[in-house]
Backbone as JSON, one array per atom type, in Angstrom:
{
  "sequence": "YNTDAEAKRLMVESQAIREQLTALLGAEAYLSNGQLNRDILRRFVFSCQKHVQAVNAIVHPVVRRDFICWADSVRLTPAEEALQQPYFKQQVVAVESALLIEAHLTDDVDHVLLVPASQRTRLHRTMQRDGLPKQEILQRMSHQFSDTDRLPFVHHIITNDEGTTDLDEQLKHFINTLTH",
  "N": [[202.51, 95.02, 263.0], [205.59, 96.14, 262.66], [208.76, 94.8, 262.56], [211.28, 95.61, 261.78], [211.24, 98.48, 262.16], [210.47, 98.5, 264.68], [212.6, 97.1, 265.76], [214.68, 98.95, 265.38], [213.97, 101.05, 267.15], [213.93, 100.07, 269.58], [216.41, 99.31, 269.78], [217.56, 101.58, 270.68], [215.86, 102.39, 272.84], [215.76, 100.41, 274.68], [217.13, 99.3, 277.68], [218.32, 96.9, 278.21], [219.31, 95.95, 275.45], [220.89, 98.07, 275.01], [222.95, 97.98, 277.06], [224.17, 95.41, 276.28], [224.91, 95.66, 273.71], [226.63, 97.54, 274.12], [228.69, 96.41, 275.54], [229.51, 94.42, 273.54], [230.23, 95.86, 271.34], [231.64, 97.9, 272.35], [232.26, 101.36, 273.67], [231.62, 103.15, 271.74], [229.44, 102.28, 270.35], [227.05, 103.66, 270.87], [226.11, 107.13, 270.13], [226.97, 110.16, 271.36], [224.6, 111.5, 271.81], [222.81, 109.6, 272.44], [221.79, 108.0, 270.35], [222.02, 104.99, 268.62], [225.14, 104.25, 267.11], [225.05, 103.56, 264.03], [226.71, 103.14, 261.9], [229.05, 101.97, 263.04], [227.85, 99.7, 263.94], [226.79, 98.35, 261.69], [229.25, 97.88, 260.33], [230.38, 96.16, 262.1], [228.48, 93.91, 262.28], [228.27, 93.04, 259.54], [230.56, 92.08, 258.79], [231.27, 89.44, 259.45], [229.62, 86.35, 260.06], [229.41, 85.27, 262.66], [229.14, 87.59, 263.85], [226.79, 88.59, 263.16], [225.0, 86.63, 264.24], [225.47, 87.25, 267.0], [224.73, 89.8, 267.33], [222.0, 89.43, 266.73], [221.01, 87.66, 268.69], [220.92, 89.31, 270.78], [219.23, 91.41, 270.17], [216.9, 90.09, 268.76], [215.26, 88.6, 270.97], [214.33, 90.64, 272.55], [212.9, 91.93, 270.65], [210.83, 90.1, 270.25], [209.66, 89.6, 272.71], [208.42, 92.41, 272.99], [206.84, 92.35, 270.84], [204.93, 90.4, 271.44], [203.73, 91.54, 273.66], [202.78, 94.17, 272.43], [200.83, 92.66, 270.64], [199.08, 91.43, 272.46], [197.95, 93.43, 273.45], [196.63, 95.11, 271.63], [193.98, 96.7, 270.77], [191.09, 97.15, 268.52], [189.71, 99.89, 266.96], [185.93, 100.83, 266.58], [185.36, 101.15, 263.96], [187.48, 99.82, 262.77], [187.19, 97.15, 263.65], [184.67, 96.7, 262.43], [185.37, 96.68, 259.75], [186.94, 94.28, 259.61], [185.09, 92.26, 260.76], [183.51, 90.98, 258.69], [185.17, 89.19, 257.6], [186.62, 87.76, 259.38], [186.52, 85.79, 262.55], [187.91, 86.34, 264.8], [189.82, 89.06, 266.17], [192.45, 90.27, 263.97], [195.7, 90.28, 263.96], [198.87, 91.45, 262.78], [202.32, 90.69, 261.88], [205.11, 92.24, 260.42], [208.05, 90.9, 258.95], [211.24, 90.17, 258.17], [212.79, 88.78, 259.1], [211.27, 86.78, 260.29], [211.65, 83.92, 260.85], [214.18, 83.41, 261.55], [214.28, 85.07, 263.89], [212.82, 83.49, 265.61], [210.02, 84.15, 265.7], [207.99, 82.5, 264.66], [206.83, 80.74, 266.41], [204.96, 82.15, 267.71], [202.92, 83.09, 265.96], [199.93, 82.36, 264.07], [199.68, 81.72, 261.49], [202.01, 81.58, 258.75], [202.81, 83.77, 256.14], [204.6, 83.89, 253.11], [206.21, 86.23, 251.06], [207.45, 86.34, 248.49], [210.21, 87.49, 246.22], [212.18, 87.96, 243.3], [215.86, 87.99, 243.47], [216.99, 90.09, 241.98], [214.69, 91.85, 241.86], [214.3, 92.33, 244.66], [216.91, 93.35, 245.19], [216.71, 95.72, 243.74], [214.71, 97.03, 244.81], [215.55, 97.56, 247.3], [217.77, 99.16, 247.09], [216.69, 101.49, 245.97], [214.9, 101.97, 248.02], [216.66, 102.28, 250.39], [219.2, 103.49, 249.5], [221.45, 102.16, 249.38], [224.76, 100.65, 248.51], [224.97, 98.12, 245.94], [226.58, 95.77, 246.45], [226.68, 95.96, 249.46], [224.08, 95.38, 249.98], [223.91, 92.88, 248.91], [225.69, 91.5, 250.64], [224.25, 91.7, 252.85], [221.93, 90.35, 252.39], [223.09, 87.77, 252.1], [223.35, 86.92, 254.58], [220.84, 86.23, 255.3], [218.24, 83.78, 255.81], [217.32, 81.76, 252.9], [214.34, 81.69, 250.71], [213.9, 78.98, 250.25], [214.75, 77.8, 252.47], [213.02, 78.89, 254.28], [210.56, 77.64, 253.68], [209.67, 75.3, 255.03], [208.22, 76.53, 257.27], [206.22, 77.94, 256.24], [202.68, 78.62, 255.46], [201.25, 79.89, 253.57], [201.74, 81.28, 250.12], [202.32, 84.48, 248.62], [203.25, 85.86, 245.84], [205.29, 88.46, 244.92], [206.69, 89.79, 242.83], [208.34, 91.85, 240.41], [206.48, 92.94, 237.87], [204.05, 91.72, 238.82], [200.83, 91.37, 238.59], [198.38, 90.48, 239.92], [198.17, 90.69, 242.47], [196.08, 91.79, 244.51], [194.38, 89.91, 243.98], [195.7, 87.56, 244.79], [195.96, 88.32, 247.54], [193.22, 88.36, 248.58], [192.79, 85.75, 248.02], [194.27, 84.62, 249.88], [193.4, 85.76, 252.44], [190.78, 84.55, 252.45], [191.39, 82.2, 252.83], [192.37, 81.97, 255.43], [189.83, 82.74, 256.66], [188.21, 80.59, 256.28]],
  "CA": [[204.03, 95.21, 263.78], [206.82, 96.06, 261.73], [209.7, 94.26, 263.42], [212.44, 96.43, 261.45], [211.06, 99.5, 262.78], [210.67, 98.38, 266.24], [213.83, 96.98, 266.5], [215.41, 100.1, 265.6], [213.3, 101.73, 268.14], [214.25, 99.17, 270.83], [217.95, 99.44, 270.05], [217.73, 103.06, 271.38], [214.93, 102.52, 273.91], [215.84, 99.08, 275.59], [218.41, 99.17, 278.44], [219.09, 95.52, 278.11], [219.93, 95.94, 274.34], [222.07, 99.2, 274.96], [223.92, 97.18, 277.86], [224.51, 94.18, 276.03], [225.54, 96.04, 272.69], [227.85, 98.35, 274.45], [229.71, 95.16, 275.85], [229.74, 93.76, 272.5], [230.98, 96.53, 270.38], [232.51, 99.17, 273.12], [231.59, 102.7, 274.03], [231.3, 103.78, 270.33], [228.12, 101.61, 270.0], [226.23, 104.54, 270.93], [226.78, 108.5, 269.96], [226.9, 111.24, 272.61], [223.23, 112.03, 271.74], [222.11, 108.28, 272.83], [221.33, 107.18, 269.54], [222.79, 103.97, 267.95], [226.0, 104.36, 266.04], [224.67, 102.62, 262.85], [228.02, 102.73, 261.11], [229.8, 100.82, 263.81], [226.93, 98.37, 264.0], [226.78, 97.93, 260.12], [230.6, 97.4, 260.09], [230.61, 95.06, 262.92], [227.67, 92.87, 261.92], [228.18, 92.59, 258.13], [232.03, 91.68, 258.58], [231.28, 88.09, 259.93], [228.39, 85.65, 260.11], [229.2, 85.1, 263.99], [228.85, 89.01, 264.6], [225.47, 88.58, 262.78], [224.42, 85.93, 265.31], [225.73, 87.83, 268.36], [223.65, 91.03, 267.71], [220.47, 88.86, 266.61], [220.89, 86.99, 269.87], [220.7, 90.33, 271.75], [217.94, 92.18, 269.66], [215.8, 89.38, 268.77], [214.6, 88.15, 272.27], [213.71, 91.82, 273.03], [211.62, 92.33, 269.96], [209.69, 89.25, 270.29], [208.78, 89.94, 273.85], [207.71, 93.67, 272.53], [205.6, 92.17, 269.89], [203.97, 89.69, 272.27], [203.03, 92.65, 274.52], [202.06, 94.75, 271.54], [199.75, 91.79, 270.06], [198.16, 91.24, 273.39], [197.34, 94.86, 273.87], [195.99, 95.76, 270.59], [192.22, 96.76, 270.53], [190.73, 97.81, 267.17], [188.57, 100.79, 266.92], [184.82, 100.38, 266.14], [185.48, 101.17, 262.66], [188.44, 98.64, 262.21], [186.42, 95.85, 263.99], [183.61, 96.66, 261.26], [186.07, 96.22, 258.49], [187.46, 92.83, 259.84], [184.1, 91.29, 261.08], [182.95, 90.13, 257.51], [186.11, 88.35, 257.21], [187.42, 87.37, 260.55], [185.82, 85.64, 263.73], [188.6, 86.88, 265.95], [190.68, 90.1, 265.9], [193.65, 89.66, 263.51], [197.04, 91.14, 264.0], [199.93, 90.87, 261.63], [203.66, 91.05, 262.17], [206.03, 92.15, 259.08], [209.47, 90.6, 259.47], [212.1, 89.67, 256.92], [213.75, 87.69, 259.73], [210.34, 86.11, 261.1], [212.08, 82.55, 261.21], [215.44, 83.56, 262.27], [213.76, 85.58, 265.32], [211.77, 82.28, 266.31], [208.62, 84.55, 265.94], [207.02, 81.54, 264.07], [206.09, 80.28, 267.79], [204.01, 83.14, 268.26], [201.83, 83.22, 265.09], [199.15, 81.09, 263.63], [199.98, 81.49, 259.94], [202.84, 82.42, 258.22], [202.85, 84.38, 254.86], [205.79, 84.34, 252.65], [205.94, 87.08, 250.06], [208.74, 86.23, 247.8], [210.27, 88.32, 245.03], [213.52, 87.4, 242.96], [217.01, 88.67, 244.06], [216.94, 91.1, 241.36], [213.43, 92.72, 242.45], [214.6, 92.77, 245.95], [217.99, 94.14, 245.22], [216.41, 97.16, 243.2], [213.68, 97.81, 245.59], [216.29, 98.01, 248.54], [218.58, 100.15, 246.55], [215.87, 102.62, 245.89], [214.42, 102.43, 249.46], [217.75, 102.45, 251.36], [220.17, 104.26, 248.86], [222.76, 101.63, 249.78], [225.27, 100.17, 247.19], [224.53, 97.0, 245.46], [227.62, 94.91, 247.08], [226.08, 96.07, 250.54], [222.63, 94.74, 249.9], [224.0, 91.45, 248.59], [226.11, 90.96, 251.73], [223.25, 91.65, 254.01], [221.02, 89.2, 252.0], [223.68, 86.55, 252.22], [223.2, 86.63, 255.96], [219.38, 85.87, 255.64], [217.59, 82.43, 255.11], [216.61, 81.86, 251.65], [212.9, 81.19, 250.64], [213.67, 77.66, 250.28], [215.12, 77.47, 253.82], [211.93, 79.27, 255.07], [209.27, 76.92, 253.03], [208.83, 74.49, 255.91], [207.51, 77.31, 258.39], [205.14, 78.77, 255.56], [201.56, 78.28, 255.34], [200.67, 80.32, 252.28], [202.76, 82.25, 249.44], [202.08, 85.44, 247.68], [204.21, 86.36, 244.86], [205.22, 90.06, 244.52], [207.82, 90.11, 242.01], [208.35, 92.86, 239.31], [205.55, 92.62, 236.95], [203.09, 90.81, 239.31], [199.63, 92.12, 238.48], [197.57, 89.87, 240.62], [198.48, 91.06, 243.97], [195.08, 91.91, 245.07], [193.72, 88.65, 243.95], [196.39, 86.56, 245.9], [195.62, 88.8, 249.13], [191.94, 87.77, 248.7], [192.82, 84.3, 248.54], [195.13, 84.39, 251.28], [192.28, 85.95, 253.44], [189.68, 83.49, 252.16], [192.13, 80.72, 253.44], [192.17, 82.28, 256.95], [188.49, 82.74, 257.0], [187.54, 79.15, 256.16]],
  "C": [[205.02, 95.22, 262.8], [208.17, 96.0, 262.64], [211.05, 95.09, 262.97], [212.45, 97.64, 262.2], [211.16, 99.62, 264.12], [211.92, 97.72, 266.7], [214.82, 98.06, 266.64], [215.17, 101.19, 266.62], [213.94, 101.39, 269.59], [215.85, 99.24, 271.01], [218.43, 100.74, 270.74], [217.19, 102.85, 272.78], [215.53, 101.52, 275.2], [217.1, 99.2, 276.51], [219.14, 98.01, 278.41], [219.9, 95.42, 276.74], [221.33, 96.77, 274.55], [223.02, 98.51, 275.76], [224.81, 96.16, 276.93], [225.29, 94.6, 274.48], [226.77, 96.63, 272.97], [229.0, 97.43, 274.89], [230.19, 94.58, 274.89], [230.71, 94.58, 271.75], [231.99, 97.89, 271.19], [231.5, 100.34, 273.19], [230.88, 103.44, 272.93], [229.98, 103.14, 270.05], [226.92, 102.59, 270.05], [226.81, 105.97, 270.88], [226.45, 109.07, 271.27], [225.31, 111.55, 272.74], [222.41, 111.01, 272.1], [221.49, 107.47, 271.59], [222.4, 106.19, 268.88], [223.61, 104.46, 266.96], [225.74, 103.31, 264.88], [225.77, 102.19, 262.02], [228.78, 101.78, 261.77], [229.14, 99.77, 263.69], [227.06, 97.88, 262.5], [228.14, 97.18, 260.09], [230.68, 96.15, 260.74], [229.91, 93.71, 262.36], [227.88, 92.41, 260.3], [229.68, 92.14, 257.81], [232.37, 90.09, 258.82], [229.9, 87.56, 260.3], [228.22, 85.55, 261.73], [228.87, 86.35, 264.64], [227.47, 89.17, 264.33], [224.59, 87.98, 263.94], [224.59, 86.58, 266.49], [224.76, 88.74, 268.44], [222.22, 90.72, 267.59], [220.17, 88.18, 268.13], [220.57, 88.08, 271.23], [219.38, 91.06, 271.46], [216.7, 91.35, 269.46], [215.0, 88.89, 269.79], [213.67, 89.36, 272.61], [212.63, 92.23, 272.14], [210.6, 91.44, 269.94], [209.1, 89.42, 271.5], [207.86, 91.41, 273.72], [206.57, 93.25, 271.75], [204.37, 91.21, 270.46], [203.03, 90.68, 272.96], [202.22, 93.38, 273.46], [200.67, 93.83, 271.1], [198.79, 91.59, 271.25], [197.44, 92.34, 273.97], [196.61, 95.56, 272.85], [194.43, 95.67, 270.63], [192.09, 97.75, 269.27], [189.75, 98.66, 267.62], [187.26, 100.1, 266.5], [185.06, 100.22, 264.62], [186.38, 100.03, 261.93], [187.73, 97.24, 262.5], [185.45, 95.71, 262.82], [184.25, 96.09, 259.97], [186.5, 94.75, 258.54], [186.29, 91.84, 260.08], [183.69, 90.47, 259.92], [184.01, 89.18, 257.18], [186.94, 87.12, 258.34], [186.67, 86.98, 261.6], [186.37, 86.15, 264.83], [189.18, 88.12, 265.44], [191.96, 89.65, 265.07], [194.78, 90.82, 263.66], [198.03, 90.66, 263.22], [201.29, 91.46, 262.13], [204.49, 90.92, 260.74], [207.25, 91.69, 259.52], [210.28, 90.0, 258.35], [212.82, 88.63, 257.8], [212.64, 86.72, 260.78], [211.0, 84.56, 261.86], [213.26, 82.69, 261.99], [215.22, 84.03, 263.79], [213.04, 84.66, 266.27], [210.41, 83.07, 266.48], [207.4, 83.56, 265.36], [206.02, 81.09, 265.09], [204.95, 81.17, 268.24], [202.99, 83.74, 267.29], [201.19, 82.07, 264.64], [199.15, 80.75, 262.32], [201.17, 82.37, 259.64], [203.01, 82.41, 256.67], [204.11, 84.58, 254.37], [205.35, 85.12, 251.42], [207.26, 87.22, 249.27], [209.02, 86.98, 246.51], [211.83, 87.82, 244.4], [214.44, 88.42, 243.44], [217.02, 89.83, 243.5], [215.82, 92.37, 241.8], [213.88, 93.23, 243.75], [215.81, 93.78, 246.33], [217.58, 95.68, 244.84], [215.6, 97.69, 244.15], [214.31, 98.25, 246.68], [217.15, 98.9, 248.31], [217.93, 101.54, 246.4], [215.53, 103.1, 247.27], [215.36, 103.11, 250.33], [218.97, 103.53, 250.88], [221.4, 103.68, 249.11], [223.34, 100.8, 248.27], [224.98, 98.73, 246.98], [225.56, 95.93, 246.39], [226.91, 95.06, 248.65], [224.97, 95.16, 250.87], [222.95, 93.29, 249.98], [224.54, 90.65, 249.76], [224.99, 90.76, 252.71], [222.29, 90.17, 253.63], [221.69, 87.77, 252.27], [223.68, 86.11, 253.65], [221.79, 85.97, 256.35], [219.18, 84.58, 255.13], [216.99, 82.56, 253.75], [215.07, 81.56, 251.8], [212.77, 79.69, 250.9], [214.13, 77.34, 251.89], [213.78, 77.83, 254.64], [210.57, 78.34, 254.67], [208.8, 76.07, 254.13], [208.23, 75.09, 257.3], [206.19, 77.99, 257.55], [203.89, 78.11, 255.42], [200.8, 78.63, 254.06], [201.9, 81.35, 251.45], [201.97, 83.34, 248.43], [202.96, 85.93, 247.04], [204.25, 87.88, 244.66], [206.39, 90.51, 243.98], [207.28, 91.47, 241.1], [207.4, 92.34, 238.23], [204.28, 91.85, 237.46], [201.77, 91.76, 239.14], [198.12, 91.7, 239.23], [197.57, 89.95, 242.2], [197.07, 90.96, 244.66], [194.26, 90.62, 245.08], [194.42, 87.33, 245.0], [196.04, 87.04, 247.17], [194.3, 88.27, 249.45], [191.9, 86.42, 249.07], [193.37, 83.85, 249.81], [193.86, 84.56, 252.56], [191.08, 84.95, 253.51], [190.19, 82.19, 252.87], [192.0, 80.72, 255.05], [190.94, 82.37, 257.45], [187.84, 81.53, 257.06], [188.49, 78.28, 256.86]]
}
């Protein structure tokens, strides 16, 4: 479950989110075609920490409920089940979230895996992926928990910084940890 992609979907599809964001941002929160006005949202959210918290208070609970419904409904195909069977006694589902802790999803998972990278690496990857300016990305990062803040919630760490060559080995070790 990719929380970022699902949050983007839910900000358009969820009537509860739509109503609350419109109340918070005004009628310009959504474009005439029904899509979220990402420019308005971005300017609002990243202008002030209280704005980040206000939007998160609207979006995170809906994403959390959607994740729980999704996780409860996941059914593996026979081929997927055969792939998991040697490793896991039960079906395994995963949630990818940069804001797992901030969104209180740690209450809904059995294990938390932290995949840290240096700020330089994250900045470079985000600039390549999203085409955003450095300052905007740094501003976004300033609103997120640091890896140190996340550590009390973490069960396992896999480092994925530039130059990491043992990612497969780290993943195998993590899977081994879950299976034993």
